[in-house]
C-alpha positions, 0 to 999 in steps of 0.5 A: 523496530527489528528487521523482521518487523520492517520486512513484514511492513514492506510486504504488507504495504506493497501488497496493499498498494497492489490490491487496492490499486487493482480494485480502484482500476478494475471498478465498474463505471457505476461504482461511486466515486467516493469508494474509488477515491477511498481505494486509491487512498488506501493504495497510496498509504500502502505504497507509503508504508512500503517505501518507508519500510524499504528505507528503514531496511536499507539503513539497517532498521 
């Protein structure tokens, strides 16, 4: 992977984590629990992608 690819993955990963995390936290109480769980899982995957790409950037990709 190039540094540019790692930087894009970092940005998209953390934006996904923030977006889906906000959606999960701002959900109305009557929203189904499965939908909230899916949003939390997407947020976790985005954070994982952000951390993984940050570690690759630190090592020089």
